[in-house]
C-alpha positions in Angstrom: -3.7 3.6 -2.9 -6.8 5.5 -1.8 -9.8 3.2 -1.9 -12.3 4.1 -4.6 -15.2 2.6 -2.7 -15.3 5.1 0.1 -18.4 4.9 2.3 -17.7 7.7 4.8 -17.0 11.3 4.1 -15.3 13.9 6.2 -17.2 16.7 8.0 -15.3 19.4 9.8 -16.1 22.7 11.4 -16.9 25.6 9.1 -15.5 29.1 9.2 -19.0 30.7 9.1 -22.0 30.7 11.4 -24.8 30.5 8.8 -28.0 28.5 8.6 -27.6 25.8 7.0 -9.3 -13.4 10.3 -7.8 -15.2 13.8 -4.3 -16.6 14.2 -0.7 -15.7 15.3 1.6 -13.5 13.3 4.3 -15.2 11.2 5.9 -15.0 8.8 13.4 3.7 -1.0 13.2 1.9 -4.1 16.0 -0.4 -5.2 17.8 -0.9 -8.4 20.3 -3.2 -10.1 23.6 -1.4 -10.4 25.9 -1.5 -13.5 28.0 -4.2 -11.9 24.9 -6.4 -11.2 24.7 -5.8 -7.5 21.4 -4.8 -5.9 21.3 -1.6 -4.0 18.2 -1.5 -1.8 17.0 1.6 0.0 13.7 2.1 1.7 11.5 5.0 0.7 9.9 7.3 3.3 7.0 8.4 1.1 4.1 6.7 -0.7 4.9 4.9 -3.9 1.4 5.5 -5.1 0.0 8.5 -6.9 -0.1 11.7 -4.9 -3.7 12.8 -4.0 -4.9 16.4 -4.2 -6.8 18.4 -1.7 -8.9 21.2 -3.3 -10.7 23.6 -0.9 -12.4 27.0 -0.6 -12.1 28.9 2.6 -14.0 32.0 3.7 -12.8 32.6 7.3 -9.7 30.4 7.4 -11.2 27.4 9.1 -11.4 25.3 6.0 -7.9 26.3 5.1 -6.6 25.0 8.5 -8.5 21.7 8.1 -7.7 21.1 4.5 -4.0 21.9 4.9 -3.7 19.6 7.9 -5.5 16.9 5.9 -3.0 17.4 3.0 -0.1 17.1 5.4 -1.3 13.9 7.0 -2.1 12.1 3.7 1.0 13.5 1.9 -1.2 15.3 -0.7 -0.8 18.4 -2.8 -3.2 21.2 -2.1 -4.9 24.0 -3.9 -7.1 26.8 -2.5 -9.9 28.1 -4.7 -9.9 31.9 -4.9 -12.4 34.3 -6.3 -11.6 37.4 -8.5 -13.9 39.5 -6.3 -13.9 39.3 -2.6 -17.0 38.6 -0.5 -18.2 40.9 2.2 -16.4 40.6 5.6 -19.8 40.2 7.3 -20.9 36.6 7.0 -24.6 37.5 6.9 -23.9 39.8 4.0 -22.0 37.1 2.3 -24.9 34.7 2.8 -27.2 37.1 1.0 -24.7 37.6 -1.9 -24.2 33.8 -2.3 -28.0 33.2 -2.3 -28.4 35.7 -5.1 -25.6 34.0 -7.0 -27.2 30.6 -6.5 -30.7 31.9 -7.5 -29.4 33.6 -10.7 -26.9 31.0 -11.7 -24.3 33.8 -12.0 -21.6 32.1 -10.0 -18.4 33.9 -9.0 -15.5 34.2 -11.3 -12.4 32.2 -10.1 -8.8 33.2 -10.3 -7.5 31.4 -13.4 -4.8 29.1 -12.1 -6.8 25.9 -11.5 -4.7 22.8 -11.0 -4.2 20.2 -13.8 -5.9 17.0 -12.6 -4.1 14.7 -15.0 -1.5 13.7 -12.4 -4.1 12.9 -9.7 -6.3 9.8 -9.2 -8.0 10.9 -6.0 -9.2 14.4 -5.2 -10.5 15.6 -1.9 -12.8 18.6 -2.3 -14.2 20.7 0.6 -15.5 24.0 1.8 -18.0 25.6 4.1 -21.8 25.2 3.9 -23.7 28.3 3.0 -27.5 28.6 3.4 -27.7 24.8 3.6 -25.6 24.3 0.4 -22.0 24.4 -0.6 -20.3 27.7 -1.0 -20.9 29.2 -4.5 -17.1 29.4 -5.3 -16.9 25.7 -4.8 -20.0 25.3 -7.0 -18.2 27.2 -9.8 -15.1 25.0 -9.5 -17.1 21.8 -9.7 -19.1 22.9 -12.7 -16.0 24.0 -14.6 -13.9 20.9 -13.9 -14.0 17.4 -15.5 -13.5 14.7 -13.0 -14.0 11.7 -15.4 -12.0 8.7 -14.2 -11.2 10.3 -10.8 -12.2 9.3 -7.3 -13.8 12.4 -5.8 -14.0 12.6 -2.0 -16.2 15.5 -0.7 -15.9 17.0 2.7 -17.5 20.0 4.3 -16.6 22.3 7.1 -19.9 22.6 9.0 -21.3 22.1 12.5 -24.0 19.7 11.4 -26.3 21.8 9.3 -27.0 21.3 5.6 -25.0 18.1 4.8 -27.7 16.6 2.7 -27.9 19.6 0.4 -24.1 19.8 0.3 -23.8 16.2 -1.0 -26.8 16.7 -3.4 -24.7 19.6 -4.9 -21.8 17.2 -5.4 -23.9 14.6 -7.1 -25.5 17.2 -9.4 -22.3 19.1 -10.3 -19.5 16.5 -10.4 -19.4 15.1 -13.9 -18.8 11.3 -14.2 -17.4 10.7 -10.7 -16.4 7.2 -9.9 -17.3 7.6 -6.2 -19.4 9.9 -4.1 -19.9 8.5 -0.6 -22.1 9.0 2.4 -21.5 11.7 5.0 -20.3 11.7 8.6 -20.1 14.9 10.7 -17.1 15.5 12.9 -17.6 18.4 15.2 -14.6 20.6 16.1 -14.2 22.5 19.4 -15.4 25.8 18.1 -17.1 27.3 15.1 -15.9 30.4 13.2 -12.4 30.9 14.7 -9.6 29.2 12.8 -7.4 29.5 15.9 -9.9 27.8 18.2 -8.3 24.3 17.8 -4.8 23.0 17.5 -3.2 20.8 14.9 -3.2 18.0 17.5 -7.0 18.4 18.0 -7.5 18.3 14.2 -5.3 15.2 13.9 -7.3 13.4 16.6 -10.6 14.2 15.1 -9.4 13.2 11.6 -7.8 10.0 12.8 -10.7 7.6 12.7 -12.0 9.0 9.4 -8.5 8.5 7.8 -8.3 4.9 9.0 -11.9 4.1 8.0 -11.4 5.4 4.5 -7.9 4.0 4.1 -6.7 7.6 3.3 -3.3 7.4 4.9 -0.4 7.1 2.4 0.8 3.6 1.7 4.5 3.2 1.7 5.9 0.4 -0.4 9.6 -0.4 -0.6 10.6 -2.2 -3.8 13.5 -3.6 -5.7 14.1 -3.6 -9.4 14.8 -7.2 -10.5 17.3 -8.3 -13.1 14.2 -9.1 -15.3 13.4 -5.4 -15.3 10.2 -5.7 -13.2 9.7 -4.0 -9.9 9.0 -6.2 -6.9 7.8 -4.9 -3.5 10.1 -5.8 -0.6 7.3 -6.5 1.9 4.5 -9.0 1.2 2.1 -11.4 2.7 3.0 -15.1 3.0 0.1 -17.6 2.8 1.6 -20.9 3.9 -1.0 -23.0 6.0 -3.9 -20.8 5.0 -7.0 -22.4 3.5 -8.6 -21.0 0.3 -11.1 -19.0 2.3 -8.5 -17.7 4.8 -6.2 -16.8 1.9 -8.9 -14.9 0.2 -9.8 -12.8 3.3 -6.1 -12.3 4.3 -5.0 -11.2 0.9 -7.9 -8.7 0.6 -7.1 -7.3 4.1 -3.4 -7.0 3.2 -4.1 -5.2 0.0 -6.3 -2.8 1.9 -3.5 -2.1 4.3 -1.0 -1.3 1.5 0.7 -4.6 0.8 1.4 -5.1 -2.9 3.2 -8.5 -2.8 1.4 -11.8 -2.2 3.2 -15.2 -2.0 1.7 -18.6 -2.5 2.6 -22.0 -4.0 1.0 -25.0 -5.6 2.1 -27.0 -2.5 0.1 -24.6 -0.3 -3.2 -25.6 -1.9 -4.6 -22.1 -1.7 -3.9 -20.5 -5.1 -7.6 -20.3 -5.7 -8.2 -18.3 -2.6 -5.2 -16.0 -3.3 -6.6 -15.3 -6.7 -10.0 -14.6 -5.4 -8.6 -12.1 -2.8 -6.6 -10.3 -5.5 -9.6 -10.1 -7.9 -11.9 -8.9 -5.1 -9.5 -6.1 -4.2 -9.3 -5.1 -7.9 -13.1 -5.1 -8.3 -13.4 -2.9 -5.2 -11.0 -0.4 -6.6 -8.3 -1.0 -3.9 -5.6 -1.9 -6.5 -5.2 -2.5 -10.2 -3.7 -5.7 -11.4 -0.4 -4.1 -12.3 0.0 -2.8 -8.7 -0.1 -6.4 -7.3 2.9 -8.7 -7.4 1.8 -12.3 -7.2 4.4 -15.1 -6.6 3.7 -18.8 -6.9 5.9 -21.9 -7.0 6.0 -25.3 -8.8 7.7 -28.5 -7.6 10.5 -30.3 -9.5 8.2 -33.3 -9.6 6.3 -31.6 -12.4 9.2 -32.2 -14.8 7.1 -34.5 -17.1 4.8 -31.6 -18.0 6.0 -28.3 -16.5 4.0 -26.3 -19.1 0.8 -28.0 -17.9 1.7 -27.4 -14.2 2.2 -23.7 -14.9 -1.1 -23.4 -16.7 -2.8 -25.1 -13.7 -1.5 -22.3 -11.5 -2.7 -19.7 -13.9 -6.1 -21.4 -14.0 -6.3 -21.6 -10.2 -5.2 -18.0 -9.6 -7.5 -16.9 -12.5 -5.1 -14.0 -13.3 -3.7 -13.0 -16.7 -0.1 -13.6 -15.7 2.1 -14.6 -12.8 4.6 -11.9 -11.6 7.2 -14.3 -10.2 7.3 -18.1 -10.6 9.8 -20.0 -8.4 11.1 -23.6 -8.5 10.0 -24.6 -5.0 13.0 -26.7 -4.1 16.0 -28.6 -5.6 15.2 -31.9 -7.4 16.6 -34.4 -9.9 14.8 -32.7 -12.8 15.6 -29.0 -12.1 16.6 -28.3 -15.6 13.5 -29.7 -17.3 11.2 -27.7 -15.0 13.3 -24.5 -15.3 13.1 -24.8 -19.1 9.3 -24.8 -18.8 9.5 -21.7 -16.6 11.6 -20.0 -19.3 9.1 -20.9 -21.9 6.4 -19.3 -19.8 8.4 -16.1 -19.7 8.7 -16.3 -23.5 5.0 -16.7 -23.8 4.3 -13.7 -21.6 2.3 -15.6 -18.9 5.1 -15.3 -16.4 7.1 -12.1 -15.9 10.0 -13.2 -13.7 11.4 -16.6 -12.6 13.6 -17.8 -9.7 14.4 -20.6 -7.3 13.6 -21.4 -3.7 15.5 -23.3 -1.0 18.8 -23.2 -2.7 21.2 -22.4 0.1 24.8 -22.9 -1.3 26.9 -21.4 -4.0 27.2 -24.8 -5.6 23.5 -25.3 -5.8 23.0 -21.9 -7.4 25.9 -22.4 -9.8 24.2 -25.6 -11.0 21.1 -23.7 -11.9 23.2 -20.9 -13.6 25.0 -23.5 -15.7 21.8 -24.4 -17.6 19.7 -21.2 -17.1 19.0 -19.2 -20.3 17.2 -16.6 -18.1 19.1 -15.8 -14.9 17.0 -16.3 -11.8 15.6 -13.0 -10.5 15.0 -14.1 -7.0 16.1 -16.8 -4.5 13.6 -17.4 -1.7 15.1 -19.1 1.4 14.5 -19.4 5.1 15.7 -16.2 6.6 15.4 -14.8 10.1 17.6 -13.4 12.9 19.1 -16.8 13.7 19.7 -17.6 10.0 20.9 -14.5 8.2 22.5 -16.0 5.1 24.4 -12.9 4.1 27.2 -14.9 2.5 24.9 -16.3 -0.3 23.4 -12.8 -0.6 26.8 -11.3 -1.4 27.6 -14.1 -3.9 24.4 -13.8 -5.9 24.4 -10.0 -6.0 26.9 -10.2 -8.9 24.1 -11.7 -11.0 21.6 -9.1 -9.9 19.7 -11.8 -8.0 17.5 -10.5 -5.1 17.2 -12.5 -1.9 13.8 -13.1 -0.3 13.2 -14.6 3.1 10.4 -16.9 4.3 9.8 -17.5 8.0 11.1 -14.0 8.9 10.1 -14.7 12.5 11.5 -18.2 12.6 8.3 -20.0 11.7 5.4 -21.3 13.7 6.7 -22.9 16.9 9.7 -20.6 16.9 8.3 -17.0 16.8 8.7 -16.6 20.6 12.4 -17.3 20.3 12.7 -14.3 17.9 10.2 -12.0 19.6 11.7 -12.6 23.1 15.3 -12.1 22.0 16.8 -9.6 24.4 18.3 -7.5 21.6 15.1 -7.4 19.7 13.0 -6.6 22.8 15.4 -3.7 23.7 15.1 -2.2 20.3 11.3 -2.6 20.3 11.2 -0.7 23.6 13.5 2.0 22.3 11.5 2.6 19.1 8.1 2.1 20.5 7.5 -0.8 18.1 6.8 -4.5 18.4 9.4 -7.2 18.1 7.8 -8.2 14.8 8.2 -4.7 13.4 11.8 -4.5 14.5 12.6 -7.8 12.8 10.9 -6.9 9.5 12.5 -3.5 9.4 15.9 -5.2 9.9 15.2 -7.7 7.2 14.3 -5.0 4.7 17.3 -2.9 5.6 19.5 -5.9 4.9 18.1 -6.0 1.4 16.0 -9.1 1.9 12.4 -9.2 0.7 10.2 -10.3 3.6 6.9 -12.2 3.4 5.5 -12.6 6.9 2.3 -14.6 7.1 -0.7 -14.1 9.3 -4.5 -14.9 9.4 -5.0 -12.0 11.9 -6.0 -8.7 10.3 -4.5 -6.8 13.2 -1.1 -8.5 12.8 -1.3 -8.1 9.0 -1.7 -4.3 9.5 1.0 -4.3 12.2 3.6 -6.0 10.0 3.1 -3.3 7.4 3.6 -0.4 9.8 7.4 -0.3 9.6 8.1 2.7 7.3 8.1 5.5 9.9 11.4 4.6 11.5 14.9 3.4 10.6 17.4 1.2 12.4 20.8 2.7 12.9 24.0 1.0 11.7 24.7 0.1 15.3 21.3 -1.5 15.6 21.9 -3.5 12.5 25.2 -4.7 13.8 23.6 -5.8 17.1 21.0 -7.8 15.3 23.7 -9.2 13.0 25.5 -10.6 16.0 22.4 -12.8 16.8 23.1 -15.0 13.7 23.7 -18.7 14.5 23.3 -20.1 11.0 20.3 -22.0 12.3 17.6 -23.3 10.0 14.3 -24.7 11.5 12.9 -26.5 8.4 15.1 -29.5 7.9 12.9 -30.7 5.0 14.2 -27.9 2.8 17.9 -28.5 3.6 20.3 -29.6 0.9 
């Protein structure tokens, strides 16, 4: 999602020459088919609303820049056109536009303006004329209602007139949610649209795109048997303090994550909730766009309803997207019944189980479950691939989720330095972590790598621009040893 609290605006070259967190990394849409199996595919485009780039171009420079911007951020684009053409001589055009501005008789536009209903974020740009925005752009702004939209202005200038340009935006855009400050980016030449290459434009846009979180976020997801959609890549928060969890969750949501995993046992539900609410307050996400998972222990059997309410209170969120029974215990049924009641009451949307590794253990839960588990979360990494259980539970539409995707703290080097993984990382120009996460998602497993390092958090999400081949997947499959590292969770 494009951030709604942008603090830095784009400035490009115009087509006229006129006055004017520390720590180590750890850890297509999907649907439930008619037979109950889960078919997971990974998308190669953003799951968020498509942005729109609107621009006016006199000499062709703004057109080059705006269309390149639209390509990079996967946006639709629209070029503002006037019914009557301006003079070919830029100085004559400057004189005409000044008369239009002084008289208020702005140019008539071709009547095919885009419907903004489908767009949340609109980038609007054009050249600076006489220290102000071009009058065709003024006409567009005055004739369009941007209520409820995020408006991102950019100009194509060489450093002159930016303050007047943004004053025009503030004056003419009705009820904008955000108009930010201005940064000038100077292009190699001024006036000639062919003076710079696409590669030069991309390089000069790169920092601005990153600073403003304007690149499209790609989110793979799976439709659960509960009917809700769950992202397939998320942030794990095991071992994080409340303060660390708050910061890491916020960074992750900035980077495009939409799944966050915590548990009562982790002791950081408060911090996770703070991070989610901060991201919502800053316009990075809405509540419905974030999928929050927490877990309760079988020891809460005496009052599972109260335990669930405690999680809701600590998270300080209206509902929990996924509630898991953290591990098997002697009172599974009592706790699971409480989880089902929470679904009935609307405070929990989906329920599942964690650390149930055998068909027999799953069958026991199914024997008393009124609501079929939507997710089973188990230890899952290249040395413990668990595809037998995955195949078995697919008949119930149960999705599999893996914790410790890199083997867990103390074992990440074994995964990262595996010869097969290192060779694939070298082949694809990716890190070992990215190869492993891409493999995990392509197997249909939801992955929740954890990290307190913002760079690693961002790195772990950058796995949607490549795809492992069937041969690659088989080579990683051959690594499996059925090895679990966390004996405490074994049956």
